[in-house]
NUGUTI-252132 format. One record per residue (C-alpha): residue in three letters; y, x, z. Coordinates in steps of 0.2 Angstrom, whole numbers, always signed. Each point is the difference from the previous one (the first is absolute). Layout:
(pt "ALA"; (Y; X; Z))
...
***
This chain:
(pt "MET"; (+0; +0; +0))
(pt "SER"; (+17; +7; -5))
(pt "ARG"; (+14; +3; +12))
(pt "VAL"; (+10; -14; -8))
(pt "GLU"; (-14; -12; +2))
(pt "LEU"; (-2; +5; +18))
(pt "LEU"; (+19; -3; +3))
(pt "GLN"; (-1; -17; -8))
(pt "LYS"; (-15; -5; +12))
(pt "LEU"; (+11; +6; +15))
(pt "LYS"; (+15; -10; -6))
(pt "ALA"; (-12; -15; -2))
(pt "LYS"; (-5; +2; +18))
(pt "ARG"; (+18; +1; +5))
(pt "LYS"; (+4; -16; -8))
(pt "GLU"; (-15; -8; +8))
(pt "ILE"; (+7; +5; +17))
(pt "ALA"; (+18; -5; -4))
(pt "ASP"; (-6; -17; -5))
(pt "HIS"; (-10; -2; +15))
(pt "GLU"; (+14; +5; +12))
(pt "GLY"; (+14; -9; -10))
(pt "CYS"; (+11; +16; -3))
(pt "GLU"; (+7; +10; -14))
(pt "LEU"; (-11; +14; -8))
(pt "PHE"; (+11; +14; +6))
(pt "MET"; (-2; -5; +18))
(pt "VAL"; (-18; +4; -1))
(pt "PHE"; (+1; +16; -10))
(pt "SER"; (+12; +8; -12))
(pt "ASN"; (-6; +5; -17))
(pt "LYS"; (+3; +18; +5))
(pt "THR"; (-12; -1; +15))
(pt "LEU"; (-14; -7; -11))
(pt "GLU"; (+3; +14; -13))
(pt "GLU"; (-1; +13; +14))
(pt "THR"; (-16; -8; +7))
(pt "VAL"; (-8; +1; -17))
(pt "LYS"; (+4; +18; -2))
(pt "ALA"; (-6; +4; +18))
(pt "MET"; (-16; -10; -2))
(pt "PRO"; (-3; -2; +19))
(pt "ALA"; (-17; -3; +7))
(pt "THR"; (+4; -4; +18))
(pt "LEU"; (+13; -8; +11))
(pt "ALA"; (+5; +18; +6))
(pt "ASP"; (+2; +5; -19))
(pt "LEU"; (+12; -15; -2))
(pt "ALA"; (+11; +6; +14))
(pt "LEU"; (+4; +16; -11))
(pt "VAL"; (+6; -11; -15))
(pt "LYS"; (+19; -3; +0))
(pt "GLY"; (+4; -18; +3))
(pt "TRP"; (-15; -4; +11))
(pt "GLY"; (+5; -2; +18))
(pt "LYS"; (-10; -5; +16))
(pt "THR"; (+4; -19; -3))
(pt "LYS"; (-5; +0; -18))
(pt "ILE"; (-16; +10; +3))
(pt "ALA"; (-5; -13; +14))
(pt "LYS"; (+4; -15; -11))
(pt "TYR"; (-5; +5; -18))
(pt "GLY"; (-9; +17; +1))
(pt "THR"; (-18; -7; +0))
(pt "GLU"; (+3; -12; -15))
(pt "MET"; (+9; +13; -10))
(pt "LEU"; (-14; +13; +3))
(pt "ASP"; (-13; -13; -5))
(pt "VAL"; (+9; -1; -17))
(pt "LEU"; (+0; +19; -2))
(pt "THR"; (-19; +2; +6))
(pt "ASN"; (-6; -14; -12))
(pt "SER"; (+10; +8; -14))
(pt "LYS"; (-9; +16; +3))
(pt "GLN"; (-17; -8; +1))
(pt "SER"; (+3; -9; -16))
(pt "GLU"; (+6; +15; -10))
(pt "VAL"; (-11; +6; -14))
(pt "VAL"; (-1; +18; -4))
(pt "VAL"; (+3; +2; -18))
(pt "PRO"; (-3; +17; -8))
(pt "ILE"; (+16; +8; -6))
(pt "SER"; (-8; +9; -14))
(pt "GLY"; (+1; -10; -16))
(pt "VAL"; (+13; -12; +7))
(pt "VAL"; (+17; -1; -9))
(pt "PHE"; (+15; -3; +11))
(pt "THR"; (+17; -5; -5))
(pt "VAL"; (+13; +12; +7))
(pt "SER"; (+6; -12; +14))
(pt "GLU"; (-19; -4; +5))
(pt "PHE"; (-3; +19; +1))
(pt "LEU"; (+15; +3; +11))
(pt "GLU"; (-4; -15; +11))
(pt "THR"; (-18; +7; +2))
(pt "ALA"; (+7; +17; +4))
(pt "ASN"; (+12; -7; +13))
(pt "MET"; (-14; -10; +8))
(pt "THR"; (-11; +16; +1))
(pt "LEU"; (+15; +9; +7))
(pt "SER"; (+4; -13; +13))
(pt "GLN"; (-18; +2; +8))
(pt "LEU"; (+7; +17; +6))
(pt "GLY"; (+13; -9; +11))
(pt "THR"; (+14; +11; +7))
(pt "VAL"; (-3; +18; -3))
(pt "ARG"; (+8; +15; +8))
(pt "ILE"; (+6; +14; -11))
(pt "GLN"; (+8; +17; +4))
(pt "GLY"; (+12; +9; -12))
(pt "GLU"; (+18; +6; -3))
(pt "VAL"; (+14; -11; -5))
(pt "SER"; (+9; +3; -16))
(pt "GLU"; (+11; -9; -13))
(pt "MET"; (+7; -13; +12))
(pt "ARG"; (+11; -13; -8))
(pt "HIS"; (+7; -17; +4))
(pt "ARG"; (-1; -14; -12))
(pt "GLY"; (+6; -17; +6))
(pt "SER"; (-10; -6; +14))
(pt "VAL"; (-13; +14; -2))
(pt "VAL"; (-1; +18; +4))
(pt "TYR"; (-12; +10; -11))
(pt "PHE"; (-7; +18; +3))
(pt "THR"; (-14; +11; -5))
(pt "LEU"; (-13; +7; +12))
(pt "LYS"; (-6; +17; -5))
(pt "ASP"; (-17; +8; +6))
(pt "THR"; (+3; +14; +12))
(pt "SER"; (-18; +7; +1))
(pt "GLY"; (+3; +11; -15))
(pt "VAL"; (-8; -12; -13))
(pt "GLU"; (+12; -8; -13))
(pt "GLY"; (+2; -18; +3))
(pt "THR"; (+14; -13; +1))
(pt "MET"; (+2; -18; +4))
(pt "LYS"; (+14; -13; -2))
(pt "CYS"; (+5; -9; +16))
(pt "VAL"; (+10; -16; +3))
(pt "LEU"; (+9; -4; +16))
(pt "TRP"; (+11; -15; +3))
(pt "ALA"; (+18; +6; +2))
(pt "SER"; (+3; -11; +16))
(pt "LYS"; (-15; +8; +9))
(pt "TYR"; (+7; +17; -6))
(pt "GLU"; (+17; -3; +7))
(pt "ARG"; (-6; -7; +16))
(pt "GLU"; (-14; +12; +4))
(pt "TYR"; (-2; +15; -12))
(pt "HIS"; (+18; +4; -4))
(pt "TYR"; (-4; +18; +4))
(pt "LEU"; (-12; +2; -14))
(pt "GLU"; (+5; +14; -13))
(pt "ASP"; (-7; +11; -13))
(pt "GLY"; (-11; +14; +6))
(pt "MET"; (-6; -10; +16))
(pt "GLU"; (-19; +0; +3))
(pt "VAL"; (-6; -18; +6))
(pt "VAL"; (-15; -11; +2))
(pt "ILE"; (+2; -17; -7))
(pt "ASP"; (-9; -16; +2))
(pt "ALA"; (-1; -9; -16))
(pt "TRP"; (-8; -13; -12))
(pt "PRO"; (-6; +7; -16))
(pt "GLU"; (+3; -11; -15))
(pt "ILE"; (+4; +0; -19))
(pt "TYR"; (+16; -8; -5))
(pt "ALA"; (-6; -11; -14))
(pt "LYS"; (+16; -1; -10))
(pt "PHE"; (+0; +19; -4))
(pt "GLY"; (-18; +4; +4))
(pt "ALA"; (+7; +13; +13))
(pt "PHE"; (-10; +5; +15))
(pt "ASN"; (+10; +1; +16))
(pt "VAL"; (-2; -3; +19))
(pt "ARG"; (+10; -12; +10))
(pt "VAL"; (+6; +9; +16))
(pt "GLU"; (-1; -9; +16))
(pt "LYS"; (+2; +14; +13))
(pt "ILE"; (+6; +18; -1))
(pt "GLU"; (-4; +14; +13))
(pt "PRO"; (+8; +17; -1))
(pt "VAL"; (-12; +15; +1))
(pt "GLY"; (+4; +16; +9))
(pt "ALA"; (+12; +5; +14))
(pt "GLY"; (+15; +3; -12))
(pt "ALA"; (-2; -17; -9))
(pt "LEU"; (-2; -10; +16))
(pt "GLN"; (+15; +9; +8))
(pt "LYS"; (+11; -4; -15))
(pt "ALA"; (-6; -19; +1))
(pt "PHE"; (+3; +0; +19))
(pt "GLU"; (+18; +7; -2))
(pt "ALA"; (+4; -12; -14))
(pt "LEU"; (-6; -15; +10))
(pt "LYS"; (+9; +6; +15))
(pt "LYS"; (+17; +2; -9))
(pt "LYS"; (-2; -18; -8))
(pt "LEU"; (-4; -8; +17))
(pt "GLU"; (+14; +10; +9))
(pt "THR"; (+12; -7; -13))
(pt "LYS"; (-7; -18; +4))
(pt "GLY"; (+4; +3; +19))
(pt "TYR"; (-18; +0; +5))
(pt "PHE"; (+2; +15; +12))
(pt "SER"; (+17; -5; +6))
(pt "PHE"; (+2; +0; +19))
(pt "GLU"; (+10; -16; +0))
(pt "ARG"; (-14; -9; -8))
(pt "LYS"; (-13; +5; +13))
(pt "ARG"; (-4; -13; +13))
(pt "PRO"; (+0; +4; +19))
(pt "LEU"; (-16; +0; +9))
(pt "PRO"; (-4; -14; +13))
(pt "TYR"; (+4; +5; +18))
(pt "LEU"; (-16; -7; +6))
(pt "ILE"; (-15; +3; -12))
(pt "GLN"; (-16; -10; +4))
(pt "SER"; (-8; -4; -16))
(pt "ILE"; (-4; +14; -13))
(pt "GLY"; (-6; -1; -17))
(pt "VAL"; (-9; +16; -7))
(pt "ILE"; (-2; +3; -18))
(pt "THR"; (-13; +14; -4))
(pt "SER"; (-18; +4; -3))
(pt "GLU"; (-12; -6; +14))
(pt "LYS"; (-11; +15; -3))
(pt "GLY"; (+14; +13; +0))
(pt "GLU"; (+5; +12; +14))
(pt "ALA"; (+18; -8; -1))
(pt "ILE"; (-6; -16; +9))
(pt "ASN"; (-10; +10; +13))
(pt "ASP"; (+15; +11; +4))
(pt "PHE"; (+11; -15; +1))
(pt "LEU"; (-11; -9; +12))
(pt "LYS"; (-3; +15; +11))
(pt "ASN"; (+19; +3; +3))
(pt "ILE"; (+6; -18; +1))
(pt "GLY"; (-4; -2; +18))
(pt "ALA"; (-8; -14; +11))
(pt "PHE"; (+15; -12; +0))
(pt "GLY"; (-8; -15; -6))
(pt "PHE"; (+7; +1; -18))
(pt "GLU"; (-6; -13; -12))
(pt "ILE"; (-6; +11; -15))
(pt "THR"; (-5; -8; -17))
(pt "LEU"; (-7; +12; -13))
(pt "ARG"; (+0; -3; -19))
(pt "ASP"; (-13; +11; -8))
(pt "VAL"; (+7; +7; -16))
(pt "ARG"; (-4; +14; -12))
(pt "VAL"; (+12; +15; +3))
(pt "GLU"; (-5; +10; -15))
(pt "GLY"; (-7; -4; -18))
(pt "ASP"; (+3; -13; -13))
(pt "ARG"; (+0; -15; +11))
(pt "ALA"; (+10; +7; +14))
(pt "GLU"; (+17; -6; -6))
(pt "ASP"; (-5; -18; -3))
(pt "SER"; (-9; -1; +17))
(pt "ILE"; (+15; +7; +10))
(pt "VAL"; (+12; -12; -9))
(pt "SER"; (-12; -14; +4))
(pt "ALA"; (-1; +4; +18))
(pt "PHE"; (+19; -1; +2))
(pt "ARG"; (+0; -17; -9))
(pt "GLU"; (-14; -6; +12))
(pt "PHE"; (+10; +5; +16))
(pt "ASN"; (+16; -7; -6))
(pt "SER"; (-7; -17; -5))
(pt "ALA"; (-10; -2; +16))
(pt "ARG"; (+6; -12; +13))
(pt "VAL"; (-6; +11; +14))
(pt "ARG"; (+14; +10; +7))
(pt "THR"; (+0; +19; -3))
(pt "ASP"; (+14; +11; +8))
(pt "VAL"; (-3; +15; -11))
(pt "LEU"; (-10; +7; -15))
(pt "CYS"; (-7; +17; +1))
(pt "LEU"; (-5; +8; -17))
(pt "ILE"; (-10; +16; +4))
(pt "ARG"; (-11; +12; -8))
(pt "GLY"; (-7; +18; +2))
(pt "GLY"; (+7; +15; -9))
(pt "GLY"; (-3; +6; -17))
(pt "GLY"; (+9; +7; -16))
(pt "LEU"; (+11; -10; -12))
(pt "GLU"; (-16; -5; -10))
(pt "ASN"; (-8; -8; +16))
(pt "LEU"; (+16; -9; +5))
(pt "GLN"; (+4; -7; -17))
(pt "ALA"; (-3; -18; +6))
(pt "PHE"; (+15; +2; +13))
(pt "ASN"; (+11; +7; -14))
(pt "THR"; (+2; -15; -11))
(pt "GLU"; (+14; -13; -3))
(pt "ARG"; (-11; -15; +4))
(pt "VAL"; (-5; +7; +18))
(pt "ALA"; (+19; +4; +3))
(pt "GLU"; (+5; -17; -5))
(pt "ALA"; (-14; -7; +12))
(pt "VAL"; (+7; +10; +14))
(pt "VAL"; (+19; -4; -4))
(pt "SER"; (-3; -19; -2))
(pt "SER"; (-11; -2; +15))
(pt "ARG"; (+8; -12; +13))
(pt "ILE"; (-10; +10; +13))
(pt "PRO"; (+8; +17; +5))
(pt "VAL"; (-11; +14; -7))
(pt "LEU"; (-5; +17; +8))
(pt "THR"; (-9; +13; -10))
(pt "GLY"; (-10; +15; +5))
(pt "ILE"; (-7; +7; -16))
(pt "GLY"; (-8; +17; -2))
(pt "HIS"; (+5; +16; +10))
(pt "GLU"; (+18; +4; +6))
(pt "ARG"; (+3; +9; -16))
(pt "ASP"; (-4; -15; -11))
(pt "VAL"; (+14; -11; -7))
(pt "THR"; (-5; -16; -9))
(pt "ILE"; (+10; -14; -9))
(pt "ALA"; (-7; -12; +13))
(pt "SER"; (+6; +10; +15))
(pt "LEU"; (+17; +2; -7))
(pt "SER"; (+1; -19; -3))
(pt "SER"; (-6; -5; +17))
(pt "ASP"; (+10; -5; +15))
(pt "ALA"; (-6; +15; +10))
(pt "ASP"; (-11; +15; -5))
(pt "PHE"; (-10; +10; +13))
(pt "SER"; (-9; +11; -13))
(pt "THR"; (-17; -2; +7))
(pt "PRO"; (-11; -14; +7))
(pt "THR"; (-1; +8; +17))
(pt "LYS"; (+19; +1; +1))
(pt "VAL"; (+2; -19; -5))
(pt "ALA"; (-12; -4; +15))
(pt "ASP"; (+10; +12; +12))
(pt "ALA"; (+16; -8; -5))
(pt "ILE"; (-6; -18; +4))
(pt "ARG"; (-8; +6; +16))
(pt "ARG"; (+16; +8; +6))
(pt "SER"; (+10; -15; -4))
(pt "ARG"; (-12; -10; +11))
(pt "GLU"; (+1; +13; +14))
(pt "GLU"; (+19; +0; +0))
(pt "THR"; (+0; -19; +1))
(pt "LEU"; (-12; +0; +15))
(pt "ARG"; (+11; +13; +9))
(pt "ALA"; (+16; -11; -3))
(pt "ILE"; (-9; -15; +7))
(pt "GLU"; (-6; +10; +15))
(pt "LYS"; (+18; +6; +3))
(pt "GLU"; (+8; -17; -2))
(pt "SER"; (-13; -8; +12))
(pt "ASP"; (+4; +13; +13))
(pt "VAL"; (+18; -4; -1))
(pt "LEU"; (-3; -18; +1))
(pt "ILE"; (-11; +1; +15))
(pt "LEU"; (+13; +10; +9))
(pt "HIS"; (+13; -13; -5))
(pt "MET"; (-11; -14; +7))
(pt "GLY"; (-2; +10; +16))
(pt "ASP"; (+19; +1; +3))
(pt "ILE"; (+1; -19; -4))
(pt "VAL"; (-13; -4; +13))
(pt "ARG"; (+8; +11; +14))
(pt "GLU"; (+17; -7; -4))
(pt "THR"; (-7; -18; +1))
(pt "SER"; (-9; +4; +16))
(pt "ARG"; (+15; +7; +8))
(pt "ALA"; (+11; -15; -5))
(pt "TYR"; (-12; -12; +7))
(pt "SER"; (-1; +10; +17))
(pt "ILE"; (+19; -1; +1))
(pt "LEU"; (-1; -19; -5))
(pt "GLU"; (-12; -3; +14))
(pt "GLU"; (+10; +8; +13))
(pt "ASP"; (+16; -9; -6))
(pt "MET"; (-9; -17; +1))
(pt "GLN"; (-5; +3; +18))
(pt "GLN"; (+18; +3; +5))
(pt "LEU"; (+9; -13; -10))
(pt "PRO"; (+5; -16; +8))
(pt "GLY"; (-4; -17; -7))
(pt "ARG"; (+17; -3; -7))
(pt "ILE"; (-2; +15; -13))
(pt "LEU"; (-18; -5; -4))
(pt "GLU"; (+6; -7; -17))
(pt "ARG"; (+8; +16; -5))
(pt "THR"; (-16; +9; +5))
(pt "ARG"; (-10; -11; -11))
(pt "ALA"; (+12; +4; -15))
(pt "ARG"; (-3; +19; +3))
(pt "VAL"; (-18; -3; +1))
(pt "SER"; (+0; -10; -16))
(pt "VAL"; (+10; +14; -9))
(pt "GLY"; (-12; +13; +7))
(pt "ALA"; (-15; -10; -6))
(pt "HIS"; (+8; -2; -17))
(pt "HIS"; (+3; +19; -2))
(pt "LEU"; (-18; +3; +6))
(pt "GLU"; (-6; -12; -13))
(pt "MET"; (+10; +8; -14))
(pt "ALA"; (-5; +18; +5))
(pt "LEU"; (-18; -5; +0))
(pt "GLU"; (+2; -9; -17))
(pt "LYS"; (+8; +16; -7))
(pt "ILE"; (-15; +10; +6))
(pt "PHE"; (-13; -12; -7))
(pt "THR"; (+10; -1; -16))
(pt "ALA"; (+0; +19; -2))
(pt "PHE"; (-18; +0; +3))
(pt "ARG"; (-3; -13; -13))
(pt "VAL"; (+10; +9; -13))
(pt "LEU"; (-9; +17; +4))
(pt "GLU"; (-17; -9; -1))
(pt "ASN"; (+4; -8; -17))
(pt "ALA"; (+6; +17; -7))
(pt "PHE"; (-15; +10; +5))
(pt "ILE"; (-13; -13; +1))
(pt "ASN"; (-12; +9; -11))
(pt "THR"; (+2; +17; +8))
(pt "ALA"; (+3; -1; +19))
(pt "HIS"; (-15; -11; +7))
(pt "LYS"; (+0; +10; +16))
(pt "LEU"; (+19; -2; +3))
(pt "ARG"; (-1; -18; -4))
(pt "ALA"; (-13; -2; +14))
(pt "ARG"; (+11; +9; +12))
(pt "MET"; (+15; -10; -4))
(pt "GLN"; (-10; -16; +2))
(pt "LYS"; (-5; +5; +17))
(pt "MET"; (+18; +4; +5))
(pt "GLU"; (+5; -16; -7))
(pt "HIS"; (-12; -9; +12))
(pt "THR"; (+6; +10; +15))
(pt "PHE"; (+18; -5; -3))
(pt "SER"; (-5; -18; -3))
(pt "VAL"; (-8; +0; +17))
(pt "GLY"; (+15; +8; +8))
(pt "ALA"; (+12; -13; -8))
(pt "GLN"; (-11; -14; +6))
(pt "ARG"; (+0; +7; +18))
(pt "MET"; (+19; +2; -1))
(pt "GLY"; (+2; -18; -6))
(pt "GLU"; (-11; -5; +15))
(pt "PHE"; (+11; +10; +12))
(pt "ILE"; (+16; -8; -7))
(pt "GLU"; (-8; -17; +2))
(pt "ARG"; (-4; +3; +18))
(pt "ARG"; (+18; +6; +3))
(pt "PHE"; (+7; -16; -8))
(pt "ARG"; (-11; -11; +11))
(pt "LEU"; (+5; +9; +15))
(pt "GLY"; (+19; -2; -5))
(pt "ASP"; (-3; -18; -2))
(pt "LYS"; (-7; -2; +17))
(pt "ARG"; (+15; +9; +7))
(pt "VAL"; (+12; -11; -9))
(pt "ALA"; (-9; -16; +7))
(pt "VAL"; (+1; +7; +17))
(pt "ALA"; (+19; +3; -2))
(pt "GLU"; (+3; -17; -7))
(pt "ALA"; (-9; -8; +15))
(pt "ALA"; (+12; +10; +11))
(pt "LEU"; (+16; -4; -9))
(pt "THR"; (-3; -19; -3))
(pt "PRO"; (+5; -5; +18))
(pt "LEU"; (+17; +9; -3))
(pt "ASP"; (+4; -10; -15))
(pt "PRO"; (+16; -10; +3))
(pt "ILE"; (-7; -14; -10))
(pt "SER"; (-15; -2; +11))
(pt "PRO"; (+9; -10; +14))
(pt "LEU"; (+5; -13; -13))
(pt "ARG"; (-18; -4; -3))
(pt "ARG"; (-1; -6; +19))
(pt "GLY"; (+15; -12; -2))
(pt "TYR"; (+15; +12; +3))
(pt "SER"; (+15; +1; -12))
(pt "ILE"; (+14; +12; -4))
(pt "VAL"; (+18; -6; -2))
(pt "TYR"; (+12; +8; -11))
(pt "GLY"; (+19; -1; +1))
(pt "LYS"; (+14; +6; -11))
(pt "ALA"; (-4; +14; -12))
(pt "GLY"; (-18; -2; +4))
(pt "ARG"; (+1; +7; +18))
(pt "VAL"; (-14; -5; +12))
(pt "LEU"; (+7; -11; +14))
(pt "LYS"; (-4; +5; +18))
(pt "ASN"; (+14; -8; +10))
(pt "THR"; (+9; -17; -2))
(pt "GLU"; (+16; +10; +1))
(pt "ASP"; (-3; +7; -17))
(pt "VAL"; (+3; -18; -8))
(pt "THR"; (+13; -13; +0))
(pt "VAL"; (-1; -19; +0))
(pt "GLY"; (-1; -6; -18))
(pt "GLU"; (-7; +16; -7))
(pt "HIS"; (-15; -1; -12))
(pt "ILE"; (-15; +10; +5))
(pt "GLU"; (-17; +4; -8))
(pt "VAL"; (-16; -2; +9))
(pt "ARG"; (-15; +10; -6))
(pt "LEU"; (-17; -8; +4))
(pt "TYR"; (-17; +7; -4))
(pt "LYS"; (+0; -10; -16))
(pt "GLY"; (+17; -4; -7))
(pt "THR"; (+18; +0; +6))
(pt "LEU"; (+12; -13; +7))
(pt "THR"; (+19; -1; -1))
(pt "SER"; (+8; -8; +16))
(pt "LYS"; (+18; -4; +6))
(pt "VAL"; (+5; +5; +18))
(pt "GLU"; (+6; -16; +9))
(pt "HIS"; (+2; +8; +17))
(pt "THR"; (-5; +15; +10))
(pt "SER"; (-5; +2; +19))
***
């Protein structure tokens, strides 16, 4: 079955799926994706993941159906001997391309020459460097060149990942380049310096862009290989402070390293679980070993991360694009762990210092309160009943001040507890114990004041009983009255009035106005 026929079968399956789901064809697969699938001829779901346009969702939904089409097509193929068969030019080119597509992506090493731009494409020739004459035409999209491989120049030795094909219009063989890796320290250094200059111009390394690290680090995301020495060094030096550490296992070297690192950043930043910092770490190596950390895609992942990024890549002498782009670089995995551990230790020391100051302050408040109540008790024993009300006011003010002081203490404890709830469990227990102690003390003080008020009430009652007989109104209740003359003076003698004068008689209830008829 020709590649064209196989492509038509895949398109028919796409239409069947689109009709079933009630959506447009392009929403299932683009034509480009189907063409890439025919070229790659994947045999498993894992193979599909390597074909451009196939993501996890599409593989899960349509992978098995599309593989069935490919498998059935292979089984129905009839091998026709080429000898004796007459092809048209287009048929032969199609057959040749189908045969070449079985190779998949090939890796080829050579020297770049004859680079030229033409529209949206960059063309160059790859020359054999083994001493045998041989050249090959290469095609690279200009957008990919400008974004990732702008450092490429004639004379540079590289390894390319490419698809071999024959361009049917001119019958010319070339390879379509997907990826380029410089070869040799000189080429790698040149590529590194070119990318460094480009990203520096874009502001990736600017100090103003870098984000401050959280004051309190609790949840840590680590991006590295789970089998490398870097993670062992990190865990050995981080300390036993109850950190929540989440590891994303990635490739730190090789073809898949760049994609896996970028994917790990994407997963951490899209997760709903809180992560305070991300640590991108790796052991030492040369420029060739650290290529994955010297790419623009990894730099973009670091810069665009919403979570602050710490790096510890290689040895102290190693400098990578990722480390220059990070918010804080500590050169090695061990130093990253040391920095986080020291931050926690400094935080705990600050908490301990503040707690000691707070305890001393509370002791002063307790002593001052105790002294004030001693003075208050002594004053209450000496005060007569007539100033008891004023004493009550003073006691009320003292109780209010005590309540405010205790409220400030408890508020301070709550603020401190909320700020360091994840790091100071022992201190929190200590604070709770002290809170309980002062609560009991406050209760006892309240009970003491209540007893004093009751004692004062009794004294007032006794004073009231003693003063009641002396009240001038009291005789009126027994039938006596009080007589007032001019100007409201109390009359005690008949000589103080004259006949015809009006006088006022005060009874127990009400008053009478009388006129003096005669005196005796």
